[in-house]
C-alpha positions, 0 to 999 in steps of 0.5 A: 750654146745648146739651143742657142739658135733655137731661142734667138740668142746668136753668137757675137757679130765680129766687126770684120769676118774672119777666115776659118778653115774646116777639115774632115779627113773621113769625109773629104772635107776641106773648105775655107770660108769666113766667120762672120758670128764667134763667141766661145760656144758656136760659130756662123761661117759661110763656105763655098760648099755644102756641109751636111749637118751633125758633121764634126769638123776640126777648125782653124779660126786665123784672127789676124786683128789681133795676130792669134790662131785658135783651133778647136772641133766643132759640129755643124748643127744647121746650114741653109743655102745663100742662092745660086752662087753664094755659098753656104751658112752653116751654124756649128757649135764648139765641141772642144776648144782649149782655155787659151782658144777662149782668151783668143776668142774673148780678146777679138770680141774686147772682153778680155782686155777689161778682165786684165785691166781689172785684175792687174795689179797697182803700178807703184811710182817712184818718187826721188826724194831731195836728199837720200843721204844724211848731211853729216855721213862721209858719202853725203850727195847735195840734193838734185833738181830732178825737174831741171835735169829732167827739162834739160834731157827732154828734146828740144822742140825748135828745128835742128839741122841735120848734119852735112853729107860727106864729099863724094869722091870719084875714083881714078878709073871713074875719072879716066873713062869720064875724060876718055868720054869727053875726048871722044865727043869733042872729036866727034863734034869737030868731024860734024863742024869739019863737014861744012864749008864754013865750019871747015874754015873756022876750024883751019882759022883757029887751028892757024893761030894756035900753030902761030902761037905754040911756035913762038912759044917754043922759039923763045923757050929755047932762046930764053938766054937772048932776051934783052931788055930796052936800056939794059943792054950795053948796045942801047 
């Protein structure tokens, strides 16, 4: 863009600034900044440090919005300070830029999509005929109602419930440790209740009834043959 800045023709403004990295190994320059204006001829960027005029820099443009990166050589035309702590604004021209990088920049500016859309060949749509074979042929197929087939394959609009979840089953080790934990907590509760006199009396009353019931069950289990029903024995 020769004399573009002097005539007021600035590079196109970007919707969002992009990251730019410039390097010059001989001069020890390695800066990262933001480019607010860019086209295939030049750019305007801001850097945290000063860059001398007529300096040639290897440049990398990180265009994240289109997921692309462009590289080229620029030459610093002018620069000006933006104030204390605000950095420097640099106007530079592209000395070397590949065709691929130019296409990426055009795509970033929204120009490449229009060119490709106009150059794209027309899309041919295939419309099936009612019958593909003659009726008198050996491999004749009856006509297919493609509209009905399409309606059957379309996703239904009403709500379809999700399948039921599978039933989870605990392993034997899990069951063992769970039962052991429940038993431990039960013993702890009984010990805590037995500390109080009323609780201890209630526990003794309960244990006496349980012991009496078990003893009676044990007795009749050992004398099951001595059971006599009233009215069905010779003595009654």
